[in-house]
Each structure stands twice: as structure tokens, then as C-alpha cells.
N, C-alpha and C positions, 0 to 999 in steps of 0.2 A: 726490681728493675737494676740492671747491672750497667755501669758506666765504665768503659775502658779508657785508660790513660796510663802514661808511663810513670814509673816511680819518680822520675826526675820532675815531670810536671806535677806530681802529688806534692812532692816536698819543696818544689821551687828551687832546686839544686841541681848542680851538674855532677858533683861527686856522689859516690855511694855512701849513704848514711848508715850508721850502725844499726843492728836490729832493734836495739832499745829505742833509738830516736824514732824508727818507723812506728813501733808500738805506741810511743808517747805522742807522735803526731796523730795517730789514729784515735788515741784516747781524747786529745784536744778536739778533734773534729766531732767526736761522739758527744763529748760534754757541751759543745756549743749547740748541737742539735737536740740535746736533752735525750739522747739515747745511750748513754754510757752503760746502762744496764744490760747492754748486749753482752758484754763480758761476763757478767753475773749469770747470764742464761746459758753459757757455755757448759757443756758437760765436762766431768773431770778429765776425761781422755783428751777433750779438745784443749782444755787449759794446759795439760801436760805437753801436747804437741807444740802449741804456741811457744810455750816457755822453752822447749827444746830447740826450736827454730831460733829463739833468741839467744841461745846458749845459757840459759839460766835454769836452775832448779825451779821446780813449779812453786814451792813456797815463797822463794824470793820474787818470783813474777807476780804472785798474788800481792805480796807486800808492796812491791813497786806500783801495781795498778791502784792500790789503796792510797798511795802517797799522792797520786794525782799526775797529770801530764807535764807539770812544769818542774818536777822534782830535780832533774839534772841541769837545769838551766844555769845554775850558779857556776858549774864547772865551765861551761862555755864563756862565761863572762870572766872567770878567773884566768883561763887560758889566754883570752884575748888581752887581758891586762898585762899578761907576761909576754905578749908578743907572739903568741903561738896561734895557729889556725887550727881551730877544732876539726874541721872538715879534713884538712891534710893529715892531722894526727890520726883521724879515724881511719883514713886510707892507709897510711904508713904502718900503723900498729893497732889493727882492729880489736884484738884481744885486750891489749892494754887499755885501749879507749873505753871498751865496754866495762872493764874492771873499774875505771876511774868513775864512770857514770854510775855504777852500782854503789860504789862508796860514797859518792857525793849524795846520791838519792837517799841514802840511809842515814846520812850524817846528822848528828845531834846539834851541831853548831852552825846550822844554816842561817839562823838569824844574825848571828855574829858577822858571818862571812857577808851577808847581804848588806849590813850596816857598813862594814869596812870597805866593801866595792864601792858603796855610795859616797862614802868620806874621801878616800884616798886609795884607790886601786894599786898604787905603787909602794904603799906601806907594807914592809915585809912582817908585820905583826901576825898575818895569816898563818905563817909558817909554824907558829907556835901552837896552833888548835887545828889546823886542817889535817885530816888523816890521809889526804892525798898529797901532802906538801913534798914528801921525798920523791915521789914518782914525777910530779909536775916539775920540780926542780931538776930532776934528771933529764926529762924531756926537753926543758928549756936549754939545758946545757948541750944536749945532743944537737939540738937545733942550731945553736950558736956555733957549733963545730961542723955543721953541714951533715949531721947524722940523720936519723930515719925521719924526723919531722922537718928538718932543714932541706932535705933532699927530695921531700915529696912534691908532686906536681901540683 
């Protein structure tokens, strides 16, 4: 059975999400329905094609899939704490946003980040351990100057 709908309806957003966000949303839906193993049943060529569509090497895509659908959620929370709009950033700089998502997804300090966001999102301590700190700080500065994120619709 095939159900037709637009990407915006599927994701509940009006802006174009990153390819990684689309895959992660798909994974969330599959995990809710208990059929996440659909990705495991894909052949090697299909995995490589999906990874290529997402702009990722197949090995990174497999690792990201194993991490689960919520892996980059902390990035969005951190961006929001910095006053940045993740959707606007993904539109203004899609390649940079995809890289930020990958780095966040593979981050070894996610637990600390989660605790810090829960305690005090404005505490600058995150800059000492976050592998995305330099890029996020740059995006924030550009946004404050009306740069790519500040000028995004």
C-alpha cells in the first residue's frame, strides 16, 4: 500500500529539511511501527544509494542508522539555546548543517551536553567540549550580523 503526501506534510514543517533529518524521521516512524529492520533488509547497493542521496559515505550512514533516530536532536536544542533557528540554518547552509548533524550524532559527549542543556542552556561551558562549538559560534556571530542564518527566510 502506498500513501501519497508531500514532504512538508510528512515532516510537519514548511521549510526543506536536511536529507539526514528526512532519514531520521523515517527511522522514527519505522521504530514506532516496529519495522526498523526494513533498512537492514536493504541490499548493499540500495544502502549506498540512500547514503549518497543523503550526502554521506555508506559507512557513516550505517553508523548513523545504528545510533538511532534521535541522534542529532541535541544539535537543534543547542542551536535554539543560542537563538538560532535550525530550519533556517539548514536552508541557508545545507552542507554546513548536514556536517553539524553528523558531528553531533557521533559525539562522545552527548550525555554531558544533555545535562548542560537541562541545567542551564546559556552556560558557555559547552564550548569546552563540543566538537561543533567553533562552527556554532561562527553561525551565531553571522546571524547576529545578518549573515547567512540571520538573513534566511
